[in-house]
C-alpha positions in Angstrom: -24.6 17.8 -48.5 -26.7 20.5 -49.7 -25.8 20.4 -53.3 -28.0 17.3 -53.7 -31.0 19.2 -52.4 -30.5 22.5 -54.3 -30.2 20.5 -57.0 -33.4 18.2 -56.3 -35.6 21.9 -56.1 -33.8 22.9 -59.1 -35.2 19.8 -61.1 -38.5 19.6 -59.4 -39.2 23.4 -60.5 -38.0 22.6 -64.0 -40.2 19.6 -64.3 -43.1 21.9 -62.6 -42.8 24.6 -65.2 -42.7 21.8 -68.0 -45.7 20.4 -66.9 -47.7 23.6 -66.7 -46.2 24.9 -70.2 -47.3 21.2 -71.3 -43.6 20.4 -72.8 -42.1 17.2 -73.4 -39.1 18.0 -73.4 -36.4 20.4 -71.6 -33.9 21.9 -73.8 -31.9 24.0 -71.8 -32.0 25.4 -68.3 -30.1 28.4 -66.9 -29.4 28.9 -63.3 -28.1 31.5 -61.2 -25.7 31.0 -58.2 -24.8 33.6 -55.7 -21.3 34.0 -55.5 -22.1 34.1 -51.5 -23.6 30.7 -51.8 -21.6 27.9 -50.5 -22.0 25.4 -53.1 -19.3 22.7 -54.5 -20.1 23.2 -58.3 -18.8 19.5 -59.1 -21.2 18.1 -56.4 -24.2 20.5 -57.7 -23.7 19.6 -61.5 -23.4 15.8 -60.6 -26.9 15.9 -58.4 -28.5 17.7 -61.4 -27.6 15.0 -63.7 -28.4 12.3 -61.7 -31.5 13.7 -60.6 -32.8 14.4 -64.0 -31.7 11.4 -65.4 -35.2 9.7 -66.4 -37.1 12.7 -66.6 -37.5 15.4 -69.8 -34.7 17.4 -68.4 -31.9 14.3 -69.2 -30.7 15.7 -72.1 -31.0 19.4 -71.4 -27.9 22.0 -71.7 -27.3 23.6 -68.3 -26.0 26.6 -68.0 -24.5 28.2 -64.4 -24.2 31.9 -64.2 -22.2 33.5 -61.2 -24.2 36.6 -59.5 -21.9 39.1 -57.6 -23.3 39.6 -54.7 -24.5 43.6 -53.9 -25.5 44.7 -50.9 -27.3 48.2 -49.5 -27.0 50.1 -46.2 -30.3 50.4 -44.4 -28.7 53.6 -42.9 -27.6 55.8 -46.0 -29.3 53.7 -48.7 -25.5 53.1 -50.5 -25.1 50.0 -52.5 -21.9 48.4 -53.3 -20.7 45.1 -54.7 -18.4 42.3 -52.9 -15.8 43.0 -55.1 -15.6 46.7 -53.8 -14.8 45.7 -50.3 -12.9 42.0 -50.8 -9.4 43.6 -50.5 -10.1 45.0 -47.0 -10.6 41.6 -46.0 -8.9 38.8 -45.0 -8.7 35.3 -46.1 -10.5 33.9 -43.0 -13.3 36.2 -43.1 -14.0 35.7 -47.0 -13.9 32.0 -46.5 -16.5 32.4 -43.4 -18.7 34.9 -45.3 -18.6 31.9 -48.1 -19.6 29.3 -46.1 -22.3 31.4 -43.6 -23.3 34.3 -45.7 -25.0 35.4 -43.0 -21.9 36.3 -41.1 -21.3 38.9 -43.8 -23.3 41.4 -41.3 -20.2 40.2 -38.9 -17.5 41.4 -41.0 -18.5 44.0 -43.5 -20.1 47.4 -42.9 -21.0 50.3 -45.4 -18.2 51.8 -47.0 -19.5 55.2 -47.0 -21.4 55.7 -43.6 -19.5 52.8 -41.9 -22.6 50.8 -40.6 -23.3 47.3 -40.3 -26.9 47.4 -41.2 -27.0 46.7 -44.5 -29.4 43.9 -46.9 -28.1 41.6 -49.4 -29.6 42.7 -52.7 -28.0 40.3 -55.1 -25.5 37.5 -55.2 -26.7 34.5 -52.6 -28.7 31.6 -53.0 -29.7 29.6 -56.3 -32.4 30.4 -58.9 -33.8 29.8 -62.6 -33.1 32.4 -65.0 -34.8 30.6 -67.6 -35.9 27.4 -69.6 -36.0 26.6 -72.8 -38.6 23.5 -73.6 -40.4 21.6 -76.5 
């Protein structure tokens, strides 16, 4: 269950930042989750709650924002979003990309030049946007 590992990394990072800021309490945490990241949100929220239970983060408000995937063609420089091409993919392809984001290169190509050589700029992974401490 990688949700637990991701939650552990988030809590460790938040606690490290709070310690560096000499904070006694963490009030609010803003987390960004890429849409391409395969996360069971219920399991992720549960893990965050359990891992932070006996820490200065225990009563913090947790906000989770989802980030739309954006791609950039390495050949022509075109940028596009997952929404732009999602309707051209079948359910099986969308599910495969969701569970293994690196498979995007198998099913997606640049809508402008057709190249499968692109990078994922946003919409993958989990990161902290902000932390409020006291």
